[in-house]
Phi, psi and omega in degrees: 000128179299143178269090185295323180297318178297319179299319180292322178298319180292321178295324177300315184292323185267329187253316187272310187302317182303331180291334185240015185302317181296322180293317178295323178298317179294321180293331176285315184286320183265347184086165180276144178221060180294145179265346188228131168268120182250111177258108186231162175293152180285354183310133184293343181276350178263112183240095187306320183292328177287320181296317189262348184069022183280156176247186180304135176087359185264331183242137169258114192259138170231123180238135174204170180296118176086355185059047183270153175244120179291149178298149176273124179240358175080356181260152179287141180198185180248078180232111186299318182293315179297318179296321180294322178298313180298317181295317182297320183280313188275321184265315184271342178055052179296155181257346181223143170234120179254131168251118187238109170264187183201166178288156177057039183283120180294326179295317178292319178300324181296339178295338182257001184229198181265146176243135180307142181300331180291339184273063184294321179291321179296319178302313181294320182295319182297338178300338180290348179249358186302323184296341182272350184288160181249148182279056183219168171291144182293133175218172179301319181292318179295323178295316179298314180298320180293320177300315180292316181298324179295320178302314181292324176301318179292325176297317178297321180292325177301325181291350175276350175280116186306319182291332177284309181303315182301317183284330175293315181294332178275354181079017182267341178227138174247137177261143182225129175252123182237145172233111183274116178270100189302313186290341180260346182066032182223144176262131173262129185255144182280126177252109186294330182287329178268345182063035185206163174268134185239134177304137180302331181294339180238005181276152178269356181204175183268019178111142178239144184282186188274357187273125171221117186301326185278341184225076180289165177113176182295144180235136173071341186275032184279159169247107183268175185300331183295339183254011180295145179302137179277135181272000000 
């Protein structure tokens, strides 16, 4: 059986790397200075560099099931996502934090179904998205709404990180909530003033975070009458 991964590694070295060798050399000598922390779902269909047009050294990436952000509790622990957030903000001094969910997300769908008993870590991890679920039977519309609600939930959770909140309030960091619609090839960005996700093709900005000094509290994560359980 051909070793496709080995072939790809060799193509990177012979075909791709020479085009960017000088840039990689500079990134080694000068260090990395990414401007954006990108927290995205691990789904293979979500490709951050394709979405953003970014090149080497521009994005600091965190990938996990569902694009979830763990709560900040102030205690030391072994949590990769939390550590990456702290490193990106405190050491790399990023100017933007993007939380990017997507359509047809298996992690979000799993919130409405069964998880294998062997997947003990996955079960615990999925609890980070429970608050975004709707009290209805799963449908395409409910899944989309839950995916979007989860993105905003993670933005709200980011604001509980002291180093993030301080810099957002100082105007040093901007938060962005994105929902990538795979089948349409378009990202919908969260507009806090409209309380909705807007296609990037018609949006006036790349998304606004959950912080508004005049109106604290949860945003967009509401359960309106239209989603009330049917009797």
